[in-house]
N, CA, C and O atoms as a CHARMM CRD file, in Angstrom:
* protein
*
  272
    1    1 UNK  N     11.68900  66.87200  34.02100 PROA 1      0.00000
    2    1 UNK  CA    12.43700  67.36200  32.88500 PROA 1      0.00000
    3    1 UNK  C     12.34000  66.34200  31.75500 PROA 1      0.00000
    4    1 UNK  O     12.68200  65.17400  31.93900 PROA 1      0.00000
    5    2 UNK  N     11.87600  66.77900  30.59200 PROA 2      0.00000
    6    2 UNK  CA    11.74300  65.88200  29.45400 PROA 2      0.00000
    7    2 UNK  C     13.06000  65.79600  28.69100 PROA 2      0.00000
    8    2 UNK  O     13.76900  66.78800  28.52400 PROA 2      0.00000
    9    3 UNK  N     13.36300  64.60000  28.23900 PROA 3      0.00000
   10    3 UNK  CA    14.51800  64.44000  27.36100 PROA 3      0.00000
   11    3 UNK  C     14.00800  64.17400  25.95500 PROA 3      0.00000
   12    3 UNK  O     12.95300  63.56600  25.77200 PROA 3      0.00000
   13    4 UNK  N     14.75400  64.62700  24.97400 PROA 4      0.00000
   14    4 UNK  CA    14.36300  64.43200  23.58600 PROA 4      0.00000
   15    4 UNK  C     14.90500  63.10000  23.10700 PROA 4      0.00000
   16    4 UNK  O     16.08400  62.79300  23.28000 PROA 4      0.00000
   17    5 UNK  N     14.03500  62.32200  22.50800 PROA 5      0.00000
   18    5 UNK  CA    14.43700  61.02800  21.97800 PROA 5      0.00000
   19    5 UNK  C     14.98100  61.22600  20.56500 PROA 5      0.00000
   20    5 UNK  O     14.39600  61.95700  19.76600 PROA 5      0.00000
   21    6 UNK  N     16.09000  60.57900  20.26500 PROA 6      0.00000
   22    6 UNK  CA    16.69800  60.70300  18.94300 PROA 6      0.00000
   23    6 UNK  C     15.80100  60.06600  17.88700 PROA 6      0.00000
   24    6 UNK  O     15.19300  59.02800  18.14500 PROA 6      0.00000
   25    7 UNK  N     15.70700  60.67400  16.69400 PROA 7      0.00000
   26    7 UNK  CA    14.94300  60.06000  15.60800 PROA 7      0.00000
   27    7 UNK  C     15.52600  58.69600  15.24000 PROA 7      0.00000
   28    7 UNK  O     16.69400  58.41600  15.50900 PROA 7      0.00000
   29    8 UNK  N     14.71800  57.87000  14.63500 PROA 8      0.00000
   30    8 UNK  CA    15.09100  56.48000  14.38800 PROA 8      0.00000
   31    8 UNK  C     16.01900  56.28100  13.19500 PROA 8      0.00000
   32    8 UNK  O     16.81100  55.33900  13.19500 PROA 8      0.00000
   33    9 UNK  N     15.94600  57.13800  12.18300 PROA 9      0.00000
   34    9 UNK  CA    16.74000  56.89300  10.98100 PROA 9      0.00000
   35    9 UNK  C     17.63800  58.08300  10.67800 PROA 9      0.00000
   36    9 UNK  O     17.42000  59.18400  11.18300 PROA 9      0.00000
   37   10 UNK  N     18.64500  57.85000   9.85000 PROA 10     0.00000
   38   10 UNK  CA    19.55400  58.94300   9.49100 PROA 10     0.00000
   39   10 UNK  C     18.82600  60.02300   8.70700 PROA 10     0.00000
   40   10 UNK  O     19.16300  61.20200   8.80900 PROA 10     0.00000
   41   11 UNK  N     17.82000  59.62100   7.91700 PROA 11     0.00000
   42   11 UNK  CA    17.06100  60.61500   7.15900 PROA 11     0.00000
   43   11 UNK  C     16.32300  61.57200   8.09500 PROA 11     0.00000
   44   11 UNK  O     16.29300  62.78100   7.86500 PROA 11     0.00000
   45   12 UNK  N     15.72900  61.01600   9.15200 PROA 12     0.00000
   46   12 UNK  CA    15.01400  61.84900  10.11400 PROA 12     0.00000
   47   12 UNK  C     15.97900  62.78300  10.84500 PROA 12     0.00000
   48   12 UNK  O     15.66200  63.94700  11.08900 PROA 12     0.00000
   49   13 UNK  N     17.13500  62.27500  11.18400 PROA 13     0.00000
   50   13 UNK  CA    18.13900  63.10900  11.84500 PROA 13     0.00000
   51   13 UNK  C     18.55700  64.25000  10.91500 PROA 13     0.00000
   52   13 UNK  O     18.63000  65.40400  11.33700 PROA 13     0.00000
   53   14 UNK  N     18.83300  63.92200   9.64500 PROA 14     0.00000
   54   14 UNK  CA    19.24400  64.94700   8.68300 PROA 14     0.00000
   55   14 UNK  C     18.16500  66.01600   8.52200 PROA 14     0.00000
   56   14 UNK  O     18.46400  67.21000   8.53700 PROA 14     0.00000
   57   15 UNK  N     16.92000  65.59100   8.37000 PROA 15     0.00000
   58   15 UNK  CA    15.81700  66.55400   8.22000 PROA 15     0.00000
   59   15 UNK  C     15.68400  67.44500   9.45700 PROA 15     0.00000
   60   15 UNK  O     15.48500  68.65400   9.34100 PROA 15     0.00000
   61   16 UNK  N     15.79600  66.84000  10.63100 PROA 16     0.00000
   62   16 UNK  CA    15.69200  67.59600  11.87900 PROA 16     0.00000
   63   16 UNK  C     16.79200  68.65100  11.95600 PROA 16     0.00000
   64   16 UNK  O     16.52400  69.81100  12.26800 PROA 16     0.00000
   65   17 UNK  N     18.02000  68.25000  11.67200 PROA 17     0.00000
   66   17 UNK  CA    19.13900  69.18700  11.74200 PROA 17     0.00000
   67   17 UNK  C     19.00900  70.29300  10.70500 PROA 17     0.00000
   68   17 UNK  O     19.27600  71.45700  11.00400 PROA 17     0.00000
   69   18 UNK  N     18.59800  69.93800   9.48400 PROA 18     0.00000
   70   18 UNK  CA    18.40100  70.94900   8.44600 PROA 18     0.00000
   71   18 UNK  C     17.30300  71.93000   8.84300 PROA 18     0.00000
   72   18 UNK  O     17.41200  73.13000   8.59400 PROA 18     0.00000
   73   19 UNK  N     16.24800  71.41100   9.46200 PROA 19     0.00000
   74   19 UNK  CA    15.16100  72.26500   9.93700 PROA 19     0.00000
   75   19 UNK  C     15.66400  73.24800  10.99500 PROA 19     0.00000
   76   19 UNK  O     15.16800  74.37000  11.09600 PROA 19     0.00000
   77   20 UNK  N     16.65800  72.81500  11.78400 PROA 20     0.00000
   78   20 UNK  CA    17.23200  73.66200  12.83300 PROA 20     0.00000
   79   20 UNK  C     18.31800  74.59700  12.29300 PROA 20     0.00000
   80   20 UNK  O     18.94600  75.32800  13.05900 PROA 20     0.00000
   81   21 UNK  N     18.54000  74.57000  10.95900 PROA 21     0.00000
   82   21 UNK  CA    19.49400  75.49300  10.36400 PROA 21     0.00000
   83   21 UNK  C     20.87500  74.93900  10.07500 PROA 21     0.00000
   84   21 UNK  O     21.74800  75.66900   9.60400 PROA 21     0.00000
   85   22 UNK  N     21.08900  73.65200  10.35200 PROA 22     0.00000
   86   22 UNK  CA    22.38700  73.04100  10.07800 PROA 22     0.00000
   87   22 UNK  C     22.48500  72.66800   8.60400 PROA 22     0.00000
   88   22 UNK  O     21.49400  72.28100   7.98400 PROA 22     0.00000
   89   23 UNK  N     23.68900  72.78800   8.05000 PROA 23     0.00000
   90   23 UNK  CA    23.97000  72.24500   6.72300 PROA 23     0.00000
   91   23 UNK  C     24.55500  70.85900   6.95200 PROA 23     0.00000
   92   23 UNK  O     25.58100  70.72200   7.61800 PROA 23     0.00000
   93   24 UNK  N     23.92300  69.84400   6.41600 PROA 24     0.00000
   94   24 UNK  CA    24.27700  68.45900   6.72800 PROA 24     0.00000
   95   24 UNK  C     24.84800  67.76300   5.50000 PROA 24     0.00000
   96   24 UNK  O     24.32600  67.91300   4.39500 PROA 24     0.00000
   97   25 UNK  N     25.92700  66.99800   5.69700 PROA 25     0.00000
   98   25 UNK  CA    26.45800  66.15100   4.63400 PROA 25     0.00000
   99   25 UNK  C     27.08300  64.92600   5.27300 PROA 25     0.00000
  100   25 UNK  O     27.46100  64.93800   6.44500 PROA 25     0.00000
  101   26 UNK  N     27.18400  63.89500   4.50100 PROA 26     0.00000
  102   26 UNK  CA    27.74300  62.64500   4.99100 PROA 26     0.00000
  103   26 UNK  C     28.61100  62.05300   3.89500 PROA 26     0.00000
  104   26 UNK  O     28.26600  62.12500   2.71500 PROA 26     0.00000
  105   27 UNK  N     29.72000  61.47700   4.27600 PROA 27     0.00000
  106   27 UNK  CA    30.60900  60.85000   3.31300 PROA 27     0.00000
  107   27 UNK  C     31.25000  59.62500   3.95100 PROA 27     0.00000
  108   27 UNK  O     31.39200  59.54600   5.17100 PROA 27     0.00000
  109   28 UNK  N     31.62200  58.70200   3.13400 PROA 28     0.00000
  110   28 UNK  CA    32.31600  57.51600   3.64700 PROA 28     0.00000
  111   28 UNK  C     33.80100  57.81600   3.76200 PROA 28     0.00000
  112   28 UNK  O     34.38700  58.46400   2.89500 PROA 28     0.00000
  113   29 UNK  N     34.39400  57.33800   4.83700 PROA 29     0.00000
  114   29 UNK  CA    35.82900  57.51900   5.04500 PROA 29     0.00000
  115   29 UNK  C     36.41800  56.24300   5.62300 PROA 29     0.00000
  116   29 UNK  O     35.71100  55.42100   6.20400 PROA 29     0.00000
  117   30 UNK  N     37.70900  56.09500   5.45500 PROA 30     0.00000
  118   30 UNK  CA    38.44900  55.01300   6.08900 PROA 30     0.00000
  119   30 UNK  C     38.97600  55.52500   7.42300 PROA 30     0.00000
  120   30 UNK  O     39.36500  56.68700   7.53600 PROA 30     0.00000
  121   31 UNK  N     38.98700  54.67100   8.42200 PROA 31     0.00000
  122   31 UNK  CA    39.55100  54.98400   9.72300 PROA 31     0.00000
  123   31 UNK  C     40.70900  54.03800   9.96600 PROA 31     0.00000
  124   31 UNK  O     40.53500  52.81900   9.94300 PROA 31     0.00000
  125   32 UNK  N     41.89100  54.59200  10.20000 PROA 32     0.00000
  126   32 UNK  CA    43.06900  53.79100  10.54000 PROA 32     0.00000
  127   32 UNK  C     43.43100  54.10700  11.98600 PROA 32     0.00000
  128   32 UNK  O     43.37600  55.26100  12.41000 PROA 32     0.00000
  129   33 UNK  N     43.80200  53.07900  12.73500 PROA 33     0.00000
  130   33 UNK  CA    44.07600  53.26800  14.15800 PROA 33     0.00000
  131   33 UNK  C     45.33100  52.51700  14.54200 PROA 33     0.00000
  132   33 UNK  O     45.56100  51.39700  14.08500 PROA 33     0.00000
  133   34 UNK  N     46.15000  53.14100  15.39000 PROA 34     0.00000
  134   34 UNK  CA    47.35900  52.49800  15.92700 PROA 34     0.00000
  135   34 UNK  C     47.34100  52.67200  17.44100 PROA 34     0.00000
  136   34 UNK  O     47.02400  53.74500  17.95300 PROA 34     0.00000
  137   35 UNK  N     47.68800  51.59600  18.15000 PROA 35     0.00000
  138   35 UNK  CA    47.72400  51.63400  19.61500 PROA 35     0.00000
  139   35 UNK  C     49.06700  51.09800  20.09800 PROA 35     0.00000
  140   35 UNK  O     49.59100  50.12300  19.56000 PROA 35     0.00000
  141   36 UNK  N     49.61700  51.75200  21.12400 PROA 36     0.00000
  142   36 UNK  CA    50.84400  51.27300  21.74600 PROA 36     0.00000
  143   36 UNK  C     50.92600  51.83300  23.15600 PROA 36     0.00000
  144   36 UNK  O     50.86400  53.04600  23.35900 PROA 36     0.00000
  145   37 UNK  N     51.06400  50.94400  24.12300 PROA 37     0.00000
  146   37 UNK  CA    51.27600  51.31100  25.52300 PROA 37     0.00000
  147   37 UNK  C     50.33500  52.41900  26.00100 PROA 37     0.00000
  148   37 UNK  O     50.78100  53.40200  26.59300 PROA 37     0.00000
  149   38 UNK  N     49.05900  52.26200  25.74900 PROA 38     0.00000
  150   38 UNK  CA    48.08100  53.22500  26.23200 PROA 38     0.00000
  151   38 UNK  C     47.87700  54.43400  25.34000 PROA 38     0.00000
  152   38 UNK  O     46.98400  55.24100  25.60000 PROA 38     0.00000
  153   39 UNK  N     48.68300  54.58300  24.29200 PROA 39     0.00000
  154   39 UNK  CA    48.51700  55.68600  23.34000 PROA 39     0.00000
  155   39 UNK  C     47.68600  55.20200  22.16400 PROA 39     0.00000
  156   39 UNK  O     47.84100  54.07200  21.70000 PROA 39     0.00000
  157   40 UNK  N     46.81500  56.05700  21.69400 PROA 40     0.00000
  158   40 UNK  CA    45.98800  55.73300  20.53200 PROA 40     0.00000
  159   40 UNK  C     46.10800  56.87000  19.53700 PROA 40     0.00000
  160   40 UNK  O     45.95800  58.03900  19.89300 PROA 40     0.00000
  161   41 UNK  N     46.37900  56.52600  18.29500 PROA 41     0.00000
  162   41 UNK  CA    46.35600  57.49300  17.20600 PROA 41     0.00000
  163   41 UNK  C     45.29800  57.03600  16.21000 PROA 41     0.00000
  164   41 UNK  O     45.20500  55.84900  15.89700 PROA 41     0.00000
  165   42 UNK  N     44.50800  57.97000  15.71600 PROA 42     0.00000
  166   42 UNK  CA    43.49200  57.65600  14.72200 PROA 42     0.00000
  167   42 UNK  C     43.57700  58.67300  13.59100 PROA 42     0.00000
  168   42 UNK  O     43.79800  59.86300  13.81800 PROA 42     0.00000
  169   43 UNK  N     43.39700  58.18500  12.38100 PROA 43     0.00000
  170   43 UNK  CA    43.40700  59.05000  11.20500 PROA 43     0.00000
  171   43 UNK  C     42.32200  58.59800  10.25000 PROA 43     0.00000
  172   43 UNK  O     41.99900  57.41200  10.18300 PROA 43     0.00000
  173   44 UNK  N     41.75700  59.54400   9.51100 PROA 44     0.00000
  174   44 UNK  CA    40.74900  59.22700   8.51500 PROA 44     0.00000
  175   44 UNK  C     41.22500  59.70100   7.15000 PROA 44     0.00000
  176   44 UNK  O     42.06900  60.59000   7.03900 PROA 44     0.00000
  177   45 UNK  N     40.65900  59.08400   6.10900 PROA 45     0.00000
  178   45 UNK  CA    40.98000  59.48200   4.75100 PROA 45     0.00000
  179   45 UNK  C     39.92600  58.97900   3.79000 PROA 45     0.00000
  180   45 UNK  O     39.15900  58.07400   4.12100 PROA 45     0.00000
  181   46 UNK  N     39.88100  59.56100   2.59800 PROA 46     0.00000
  182   46 UNK  CA    38.92000  59.13300   1.59000 PROA 46     0.00000
  183   46 UNK  C     39.29800  57.79900   0.98600 PROA 46     0.00000
  184   46 UNK  O     38.46700  57.15000   0.35000 PROA 46     0.00000
  185   47 UNK  N     40.54900  57.37300   1.17500 PROA 47     0.00000
  186   47 UNK  CA    40.99700  56.05400   0.73100 PROA 47     0.00000
  187   47 UNK  C     41.78400  55.41800   1.86400 PROA 47     0.00000
  188   47 UNK  O     42.19500  56.09700   2.80500 PROA 47     0.00000
  189   48 UNK  N     41.99100  54.12000   1.76800 PROA 48     0.00000
  190   48 UNK  CA    42.78500  53.42700   2.77600 PROA 48     0.00000
  191   48 UNK  C     44.20600  53.97700   2.79200 PROA 48     0.00000
  192   48 UNK  O     44.78500  54.19200   3.85700 PROA 48     0.00000
  193   49 UNK  N     44.76500  54.20500   1.60200 PROA 49     0.00000
  194   49 UNK  CA    46.12500  54.75900   1.51800 PROA 49     0.00000
  195   49 UNK  C     46.20900  56.12300   2.19800 PROA 49     0.00000
  196   49 UNK  O     47.17200  56.39800   2.91300 PROA 49     0.00000
  197   50 UNK  N     45.21200  56.97900   1.98400 PROA 50     0.00000
  198   50 UNK  CA    45.21600  58.30700   2.59500 PROA 50     0.00000
  199   50 UNK  C     45.13200  58.21400   4.11100 PROA 50     0.00000
  200   50 UNK  O     45.82100  58.95300   4.81400 PROA 50     0.00000
  201   51 UNK  N     44.30200  57.32100   4.62100 PROA 51     0.00000
  202   51 UNK  CA    44.16600  57.16200   6.07100 PROA 51     0.00000
  203   51 UNK  C     45.46900  56.65900   6.68100 PROA 51     0.00000
  204   51 UNK  O     45.89000  57.14800   7.72900 PROA 51     0.00000
  205   52 UNK  N     46.10700  55.69100   6.03800 PROA 52     0.00000
  206   52 UNK  CA    47.35600  55.16700   6.57900 PROA 52     0.00000
  207   52 UNK  C     48.50600  56.15900   6.43000 PROA 52     0.00000
  208   52 UNK  O     49.40100  56.18100   7.27500 PROA 52     0.00000
  209   53 UNK  N     48.50700  56.97300   5.38600 PROA 53     0.00000
  210   53 UNK  CA    49.53700  58.00800   5.24800 PROA 53     0.00000
  211   53 UNK  C     49.42300  59.01400   6.39000 PROA 53     0.00000
  212   53 UNK  O     50.43100  59.42500   6.96500 PROA 53     0.00000
  213   54 UNK  N     48.19900  59.40800   6.71300 PROA 54     0.00000
  214   54 UNK  CA    47.97500  60.32500   7.83000 PROA 54     0.00000
  215   54 UNK  C     48.35700  59.67200   9.15300 PROA 54     0.00000
  216   54 UNK  O     48.95800  60.31300  10.01500 PROA 54     0.00000
  217   55 UNK  N     48.00800  58.39300   9.31300 PROA 55     0.00000
  218   55 UNK  CA    48.36500  57.66900  10.53100 PROA 55     0.00000
  219   55 UNK  C     49.88300  57.59400  10.68500 PROA 55     0.00000
  220   55 UNK  O     50.40200  57.72700  11.79300 PROA 55     0.00000
  221   56 UNK  N     50.58000  57.38500   9.59600 PROA 56     0.00000
  222   56 UNK  CA    52.04100  57.35400   9.62900 PROA 56     0.00000
  223   56 UNK  C     52.58700  58.67500  10.15000 PROA 56     0.00000
  224   56 UNK  O     53.47800  58.68500  10.99900 PROA 56     0.00000
  225   57 UNK  N     52.05900  59.79200   9.65000 PROA 57     0.00000
  226   57 UNK  CA    52.50000  61.10500  10.10700 PROA 57     0.00000
  227   57 UNK  C     52.23500  61.29500  11.59500 PROA 57     0.00000
  228   57 UNK  O     53.08400  61.81500  12.31900 PROA 57     0.00000
  229   58 UNK  N     51.07000  60.87800  12.04700 PROA 58     0.00000
  230   58 UNK  CA    50.72800  61.03400  13.46200 PROA 58     0.00000
  231   58 UNK  C     51.63800  60.20400  14.35700 PROA 58     0.00000
  232   58 UNK  O     52.05100  60.66600  15.42000 PROA 58     0.00000
  233   59 UNK  N     51.95400  58.97500  13.93600 PROA 59     0.00000
  234   59 UNK  CA    52.81300  58.13600  14.76900 PROA 59     0.00000
  235   59 UNK  C     54.25800  58.62100  14.73100 PROA 59     0.00000
  236   59 UNK  O     54.99200  58.43400  15.70100 PROA 59     0.00000
  237   60 UNK  N     54.67900  59.24000  13.63100 PROA 60     0.00000
  238   60 UNK  CA    56.03400  59.80100  13.58800 PROA 60     0.00000
  239   60 UNK  C     56.19900  60.92500  14.59400 PROA 60     0.00000
  240   60 UNK  O     57.29500  61.14000  15.11300 PROA 60     0.00000
  241   61 UNK  N     55.12000  61.64400  14.87400 PROA 61     0.00000
  242   61 UNK  CA    55.18300  62.71900  15.85100 PROA 61     0.00000
  243   61 UNK  C     55.49700  62.19200  17.25800 PROA 61     0.00000
  244   61 UNK  O     56.00900  62.93400  18.09700 PROA 61     0.00000
  245   62 UNK  N     55.19200  60.91600  17.51600 PROA 62     0.00000
  246   62 UNK  CA    55.46900  60.30200  18.82100 PROA 62     0.00000
  247   62 UNK  C     56.84700  59.66200  18.88100 PROA 62     0.00000
  248   62 UNK  O     57.22700  59.12300  19.92000 PROA 62     0.00000
  249   63 UNK  N     57.60000  59.71000  17.79400 PROA 63     0.00000
  250   63 UNK  CA    58.90800  59.07700  17.73800 PROA 63     0.00000
  251   63 UNK  C     59.99100  60.15300  17.67600 PROA 63     0.00000
  252   63 UNK  O     59.93500  61.05100  16.83500 PROA 63     0.00000
  253   64 UNK  N     60.96700  60.06100  18.56300 PROA 64     0.00000
  254   64 UNK  CA    62.06400  61.01600  18.57700 PROA 64     0.00000
  255   64 UNK  C     63.36500  60.25600  18.32500 PROA 64     0.00000
  256   64 UNK  O     63.71100  59.34600  19.07800 PROA 64     0.00000
  257   65 UNK  N     64.07100  60.62500  17.28400 PROA 65     0.00000
  258   65 UNK  CA    65.35600  59.99300  16.94100 PROA 65     0.00000
  259   65 UNK  C     65.25000  58.46800  16.87700 PROA 65     0.00000
  260   65 UNK  O     66.16300  57.77000  17.31800 PROA 65     0.00000
  261   66 UNK  N     64.16300  57.95100  16.34100 PROA 66     0.00000
  262   66 UNK  CA    63.99400  56.51900  16.16600 PROA 66     0.00000
  263   66 UNK  C     63.57400  55.77300  17.42300 PROA 66     0.00000
  264   66 UNK  O     63.45500  54.54800  17.40300 PROA 66     0.00000
  265   67 UNK  N     63.34800  56.49400  18.51300 PROA 67     0.00000
  266   67 UNK  CA    62.95700  55.84200  19.76300 PROA 67     0.00000
  267   67 UNK  C     61.50000  56.13200  20.06800 PROA 67     0.00000
  268   67 UNK  O     61.05900  57.27800  19.97900 PROA 67     0.00000
  269   68 UNK  N     60.74500  55.09500  20.42800 PROA 68     0.00000
  270   68 UNK  CA    59.34200  55.31800  20.78900 PROA 68     0.00000
  271   68 UNK  C     59.21500  56.05200  22.11100 PROA 68     0.00000
  272   68 UNK  O     58.10200  56.32100  22.56300 PROA 68     0.00000
């Protein structure tokens, strides 16, 4: 059974995917991450502030009445 080797550059990957019918785009984002006692929350945003605002919302979902 042959396995397909991944192309070497992002340009080759993009061309391959577009050839296969995918619409491809890439953008830079910030990744914010919080960890506590085995729990991990991750959020992305177009700015650092946006990523941390989303991370704040996600961590609030794990807090009930001020208790972790």
